[in-house]
C-alpha positions in Angstrom: 132.2 85.3 144.0 128.6 84.2 143.3 127.7 87.5 141.7 130.7 87.2 139.3 129.6 83.7 138.2 126.0 84.9 137.8 127.1 87.8 135.6 129.3 85.5 133.5 126.4 83.1 133.0 124.1 86.0 131.9 126.8 87.1 129.3 127.2 83.5 128.0 123.5 83.1 127.4 122.9 86.6 126.2 120.1 87.6 128.6 119.3 90.4 131.0 119.1 90.1 134.8 115.3 90.7 134.6 114.9 87.8 132.1 116.9 85.5 134.3 114.8 86.6 137.3 111.6 85.8 135.4 112.9 82.3 134.7 113.9 81.7 138.3 110.5 82.9 139.6 108.7 80.9 136.8 107.0 84.0 135.4 108.3 83.0 132.0 109.5 79.8 130.4 113.2 79.6 129.3 113.2 79.7 125.5 114.5 76.5 123.9 117.5 78.3 122.4 118.6 79.3 125.9 118.0 75.8 127.2 120.4 74.5 124.6 123.0 77.1 125.6 122.6 76.1 129.3 122.9 72.4 128.5 126.1 73.2 126.6 127.5 75.3 129.4 126.8 72.7 132.1 127.6 69.7 129.7 124.3 67.9 130.5 121.5 66.6 128.4 118.3 68.6 127.8 116.5 65.6 129.2 118.2 66.3 132.5 117.5 70.0 132.4 113.9 69.3 131.6 113.6 66.9 134.5 112.8 64.0 132.3 116.0 62.1 133.3 118.1 61.8 136.4 121.2 60.9 134.3 123.7 63.7 134.8 126.3 62.2 132.5 128.6 64.8 131.1 128.1 65.7 127.4 131.0 67.6 125.9 129.9 68.0 122.3 128.4 71.4 121.6 124.8 71.1 120.4 123.2 73.6 118.0 119.6 73.8 117.2 118.7 72.8 113.6 115.1 73.8 113.0 114.8 71.8 109.8 115.8 68.6 111.5 113.4 69.4 114.4 110.5 70.1 112.1 111.2 66.8 110.2 111.3 64.9 113.5 108.0 66.3 114.6 106.4 65.5 111.3 107.8 62.0 111.3 106.7 61.3 114.8 103.2 62.5 114.1 102.9 60.3 111.0 104.5 57.3 112.8 101.9 57.6 115.6 99.1 57.9 113.0 98.0 61.3 114.4 96.5 64.1 112.4 98.0 67.6 113.0 94.7 68.5 114.7 95.0 65.6 117.1 98.6 66.2 118.0 97.9 70.0 118.4 95.1 69.3 120.9 97.4 66.9 122.9 100.1 69.6 123.0 97.7 72.4 123.8 98.6 74.4 120.7 96.6 75.5 117.7 96.6 73.5 114.5 98.2 76.5 112.8 101.0 76.6 115.4 101.8 72.9 115.1 101.7 73.2 111.3 104.3 76.0 111.6 106.5 73.8 113.8 106.2 70.9 111.3 107.0 73.1 108.2 110.0 74.8 109.8 108.3 78.2 109.9 108.5 78.4 113.7 110.9 76.8 116.2 109.0 74.6 118.6 108.4 76.2 122.0 110.0 74.9 125.2 106.6 74.1 126.6 105.5 72.2 123.5 108.6 70.0 123.2 108.4 69.3 126.9 104.8 68.2 126.7 105.4 66.1 123.6 108.3 64.3 125.2 106.6 63.9 128.6 103.4 62.5 127.1 105.1 60.1 124.7 108.1 59.2 126.9 110.5 60.6 124.3 114.0 62.1 124.7 114.1 65.9 124.1 117.7 65.4 122.9 116.6 62.9 120.3 113.6 65.0 119.2 116.0 67.9 118.7 118.4 65.5 116.9 121.2 65.7 119.5 121.5 61.8 119.9 
């Protein structure tokens, strides 16, 4: 029974057994797009999946990543806090170039980076990804 559920989950999130094993053993970080799929499958917030909230309230609306909204939210947040790209990049442990690519919608923000941003500034991942 457990094996069947496991295989169904792998099919729903479009990953291999080895990728899932890497996530479970913390050899790799779950990509943000897969975190969203998991949140949709289990009807929970990303804040709950990230361990930033204990609220396990069921969420039934399907969420889809919108990289343009995310990049605008990152840029707006940085400006609101009065931070330069360099300052925010240092705080998030990424290069200035990488942060610039996030903010200009040339690269989807990484799971680790959105987690660090939300943890440091007590933000909601769901809100930063424009899900609330």
